[in-house]
N, C-alpha and C positions, 0 to 999 in steps of 0.2 A: 128194797127201798121203793117207796111210792113215788108216783110221778110228781106229786105236789112237793115232796121233800127234795127230789132231784132238781126241780125248777128253782127252788129256794137256794140250793147249794150253788147252782150255776150263776144265779143272780149275785150271790155274795162274792164268788170268785171274780166275776166281771167288774163289780164295784171296787174290789181291792186292786185289780190291775189298772183301772182308770185313775184311782187315787195316786198310785205310785208313779204313773206317767205324768200326771199333772204336777206332782212335786218335783220331778226330774227336769221338766222343761224349763222352769225359771232358773234353776241352777246352771243348766247348760247355757242359757241365754246370758246370765251374769258372767259366766266364764268367758264367753265369746266377746262380751263388751269390755272386759278388763284385760284380756290378753293383748300383748303389744302387736301393732300392725306388722305384717310380713314384709318389711323392707329394711334397708341398711341404715336408716336414720338420717341420711344426708338430706339437705334441703336445697332447693333452687334459689339462686340469687343473681345479682348482676354487679358489674364493676365498671368504673371509668377512671382514666388517669391521663396525666400529661407528663412529658419527658422534660425535666428541668435541665438536664445536660444539654439538650439541643437548644433550648431557649436561652441558656446562659452563655454558651460558648460558640454558637454558630449564628451567623447573621441571617435575618429574614426567616427565622425558624418557626416551624409549626410541627408539633409531634403529639398526637393524641392516640388513645387506644381505649377499647371497651368491649364488653361482651357479657356472657353469662357464666355463672358458676354452679357447680353441683358438688357439694361437699369439698373434697380436695382437688377437684378438677375445674379447669377453666377452658373456655374456647371463645375466641373473639377475633376482631380485626384491629389493625393499627394503620395509621396514615402519618407520613412525614414529608416535609418539604423544607429545604434550607440551602443557603449558599455555603459551600464547603470551605473549611479552613485549610489553607495550604499545608500547615504543619501536621494536621490530623488526616487530611484526605489524600495526601500524596500527590497533590496537583503540581505539575511541572511549572517552572517559571515561565511567565508570559501567557498563561492561560487562566481563565476563570472556570470553575466547575460548580454547577448548581444542580442539586437533586430536585428535579421538577416535581416528581411524585414518587412515593415509595409506599406501596400497599402491602401490608403484611397479613397473612393468615396464620393464626397462632393457636397452639393447644398446650396447656400446662398441667403438671401434676405436682402437688405439694407433698413432699416426701414424708411419709409416716404421719400424716395429719388427717383430721376429719373435716377441716375447713380450709379456707384460702389464707393461711398464715404460715410463716416460717419459710424454710428453704423450699425452692421449687425448681423444677427442670422444665424448660419450654422448648418445643419444636416449632420452627418457623419456616414459612415459605414466602419469599419476597419477590414482588414484581416491581422493577425500578426503571425509571427513565431519568437520565442525567443529561444535562446540556453543557457542552464544552464550547467556550468562546475564546477566540484568538484576540488577545487584548490589543494588539497592534492594528490588525486589519478589520476586526469586528466580525470575521467569519465565524459561523456557528454550526455545530453538528450535535444532534441528539443521539445518545447511546442507550440501548435497551438491554436489560439483563434479567435473568431469573436466578434466584439463589435459595439454597436450602441450608438451615442452620440450627444451632442449639444455643440456649441461653441458660445460665445459672444465676439465680437471684434469691433475694430474701425479702419477704413482705413483713414489715413490722407495723402492727396496728397500734398507733399512738393514742387514739381516742375513738372508742366505738368502731365505726367502719373506716375512719380516716387512717391512711397508712402512707409510709414511705417505703421505697423499694430500690435499693442499690442492686446493680446487676452487671455481668460481663457476658460476652458472647462471641460467636464466630459464625460466619456464613461462607458456604462454598458455592462458587458460581457454576450452576448447571448450564447457563448460557452467559458467556462472558461479554462485558461491555465492549471490549476490543476483540473482535472476531479473530480466532486463531492466535490470540495474544500478540498481534501485530500492531505497530503504531498506526494511528488514524490521522489522515490528512485533514487539517482544519485550516482552510485557506492555504497560505504558503508555508505552513509549518506542520511538523509531525507531532502529534500528541501521544505520549506514552506514559502511562501511570502504572507503577508497580502494584498498587492496590487493586488493580483491575485484572490481575493475572489469574489467580485461582481462589484466594481467600480474601474476605473482607472481615476484619476483626475490630472489636472495640474492647481490647483488654484493659484500657483505662476505664474504670467503672463509670457508668452513668447512673442517674438517679431519677426515679419517677415519684410523683405524689398522686395519690388517688383516693377513691372512696368505694367501698363495697357494701352492699346491703342485701 
């Protein structure tokens, strides 16, 4: 085979390889563009809500919550302040009890869902300050506590992101309002609340209304 023929053959092979490569690259590019992104499909969002139970049944009440969402997961903060109802808060006769501040750090999972709707389970950590006042003498003592708890609820989306959420829960005191579960002297009287011993529960459901987007 002559050198001229060999050069022509090599040129033809090179041209063929270049053509096949040029045709393959667009196909690979199209495949890359049309393939789904490598993630779970969840999206980030946010939510905000108010507790209607606190507003309706407790005096001087404020109860709000908000945070971020990612698919079926939520993380956020809550804040509440109210004058406790004696029949619900276990307040002994002759005393007033006010929750001065209740800060909650919360994390939720919506069971078998891909968004924040349906049944959820929420873990909570509460930092609370309560003020106890002796009605007769006016003496006052602030009680501080830390609590860890769980909440079971249901988020029902009634219109787009607008929702209502009934829920029940229980909190266990890591740091009790009454140290050692002993009565606390408030002026000339001893304050002793059974709800301050170990558990703080709200088995009577409360209801929140909120919006997520």
